[in-house]
N, C-alpha and C positions, 0 to 999 in steps of 0.2 A: 502494499498500497502506501502511494504517495506522499506526503505530510510540505507541506509550505507552511510556515512560518516567519509572525513579519517580530523580530528581535527589538529590543527594549534598551537604552543608553550604550551602543556600541555599532560600531561604523556602517558592519554593510546591514542590510536595508531588507533582507530574506535568505532563508538559513531553507533550505530543499532536501529532501532523505524518505530515506524508500526501509519500511518496517517489515521483514517474514520471517515468521518463527523468532520474532521476538532479536531476530537479526537485522542487526543494520548496518546498509550497502548507501551509496552514491550518497556521499551529501555535499553536499551547496553552497556555496553564502555568495552571498552576491555583495559588491563590494568589499569593502575591510583588504588589509593585506593580502594579498594575494598568498606570496609563499606560504609564512606563517598557515593560513587557513587551510591549503592547500598538502601543506604537512599532516595539519591537527585532521583532517580527516582523513589522510591516507592511515593511521595510525590508531583510526578510531574503525576503518573499517571491516566488517566484516565479525564486530564484536556484539553479546550482547547489549542488550537496551541500559537492563541496574548496573553489569560494569560500566557501561559509559558515564553513566551516573553518579558512580560511584568514584571518579575519577577524575569528574574536570566540575561538577557542583564546590561554589564558591569562591571559584580563582577568580583573583579581582584582577583587573586591569586599571595597572600607573594607582592613582587616588579614589580611581574608579567602583564601586561597588560589587560589579558585574564583569562581566567578557567575552570576547565571545566563545572560549569553551563553555563555562559558567551557562550561558542560554541557547547553546547547545544542548545541556542536559535538564535545560528547562525548557526544550524544543521540547527532549525525549519525553522527559515525565510527565509534559501537558501532551503528548499524543499517546501514551497511554492510560491516560487518565481518562482522554475522549471518545475510548475505546475496552473501555473498560462496562462490561457488563454485571452488575448485581443484581 
């Protein structure tokens, strides 16, 4: 399933990714520091959502309370929450 997320407080305007059976693939950021974001995307591609969230959630950027990795973690949590069936 393809997810599009509008992050807050960072340079990129969109984060897009696929989640299939709890595994994240094909992460793309629109805007931001291309080299760093391609590295983050490559490092987490193929990993389970929970593992990525554990690794990236809460990482700040300079004086900001959030960062591109933190926003990716929030996007993944949001996607999981939106797809839960209680």
